[in-house]
C-alpha positions, 0 to 999 in steps of 0.5 A: 919762474925758475931761478938759477944761481952761480956763486963766484969764488972770490969776494968782489966789493960792489963798487969795483964790480958796478964800475967794471960792468959799467965799463962793459955795457955803459952805465945807462940803465944801471941799478945799484942798491947799496947797503953798509953791512949793518943788521938792516943792510946785509945785502946789496943788488947790481943790474946792468943792461936792463931787459925791460923798462917801464917809465912815467913822466907826466902827471897830467894824463891820468890814464896814459901816464899813471905809474901805479898802472904801469906797475901793475904790468910787473908779473915776474923777474927782478925789477929795480927803480925809483917812484917819485913823491909826486906820484901821489897825483894819481892817488889823490888828484884833487890835491895839488902837486907839482910837476917835475922834470924828472921821470915819475916812475923809472923801473927796469927788469934785470935778468941775470942780477948780481947779489952781494951778502956783505956780512958773509962776503959772497957774491952770487949771479941769479937769473932765469937762464943758465947760459946767461949766468955762465957768461956773466961768471966768465966775464967777472972772473976776468975783472982786474981789481987794481985796474978798476980802482985806478979808474974810478975817478973820485977827484971831481969838481963841482960849482958850489957858487949857487948855494946860499945857506943863509938864504936857505935858513931864513926861508925855511925858518919862515916856513916853520912859523907858517907851519905852527900857525897852521897847527894852532889853527887845527889845520894839520898836526905835523908836516915835514918841510923840506928845502933844497939847494943846487949845484953844477958839475964842472965836467961830464963826470959819470954818474957812477964816479959821483956816487963813489965819491959820496959813499966814501963818506956816507954809506947807508943801509938803503943807499944806492944809485939808479941811472936812467937809459935816457934823459940823462937823469939819475938818483943817488942816495944815501938813505938810512930809512926802509919805507915798506918791505914784504915777504913770501908769507905776506908780512910787511914791515916799515921803519919810520924815522923821526928825531935827529941829533949830529954825531960828534967826534968826542965820545962823551959829547956824542953820548950826550947828543944821543941821550938828548934825542932819546929823551926829547919829548918833541922828538918821541912825540914826532915819531909816535905821531908817524907810527900811528899814521903808518899803523893806519896806512897798513891797517887799509890793506892788512889783516885785522889785529895783525898791525903792531909796532914791536919796536918804538923810539930805538936809537940808530946811529950813522956817520953824521947823525943819530936817528929815532926809529920805530918798526911797524909790522902787519900781514897783508890780507890774502886778496891784496898785493904789494901794489895795494900796499904801496898805494895805501902807504904812498907818499910815506908818512915820515916825509909828509905829515899828519893828517897825510893828505892835508899836509901834502896840500900845505907842503905844495904851497909852502915849498913852491917846487917839485920834490921829484924822487926826493921823498919817493923811494927806490923800489925793488921787486924780487924773483918771488915778487916781495917788495923792498923800498926805501924812503929817498932821504939824503939824496941827490937828484942829477939831470945832465950836469946839475944836482939837486940836494934836498933836506927837511925836518918834521915840524910840530907845535913845539918846534922852535925855528932856530932849532929845526934850521940847525937840524936841517944843517946837520942833514944838509951840510954833510951831503954838500961836503961829500962832494968836495 
């Protein structure tokens, strides 16, 4: 497919263009992969009014609703969507997996798409038909930014009454104790335990308005919003974690995050928090364990000797937390594709545990509810057939007026329930507060 491009003369913030185009076409079917302008977040992508949509909703019909089989039908174009954690059912059907009311797969093809180079302040329209690009160019040049800004509704009201942090903490600490018992028995080495809270919007807000409110406080390199064209579903993310990225030369990169400390307004205390993280034996061991797991996953589809970990235990700092991040790279075999890679690595090691499949079973037993898109991925397949994806942490799952917010921690033998519960709140509370 030959791809054409047109550059817009003036810089326009992605937020304003997302709201402007949604006012013209409606927000159903919108995909906006957002970023923060950092080294890993130089580009944002916006698609509206999709040309084609694939989705999978249930995990009880292997042949009819297998999301990975549906992804095989992607032959070209520019695709954006989400894949839920429970897609693991089709890879490990003997393991138990929860049912979710949210689509397991929702992915759409967009032509044209709008690409934002945040570093260089450059907006480009890309697509297969020059005539369509020119129509979008004309439309975008008509934007009245002051009017768009005025119409973005950030005064939103939610019912937080069902959130009981004490109840969440007590259950979370009890589950940590159970995981530690499993580790001592040799059943698993690590598990990523999560929990959730639920709240409700007090009016029929646009999902895009909710995301605009969140991103003022929680910008991230792998964030964004994807809104289904039906069922009133949406996924909003402020994720700092890349899952898998490929390029035209078959190179692969994954960037697992393990280890967290809160940011502090006091400079010295903030530095001490960061120092404590990078020197903490438990956090370092937890990160290295997931690096080893991902090296193993990549080796299933990568050339022998190509898998390496060029960066280990690097400090990355975000508005609310410090993280430890590592980088694992490889090169896909010539007879393998991005889909083979995705299947080999699904679900992501940083949000499951080790051994992965056994950890998934224990997660199912302890968490008692589905994760849905949380701990799944936003997925992008570009014009060249290259994959990029995040891990959907720091995310909000929306259906009708209900909002689910999840958070979790990696649990190992040295984990102290009280400390892990505190880490949970470092992650969960800012997500809740962003809506207030």
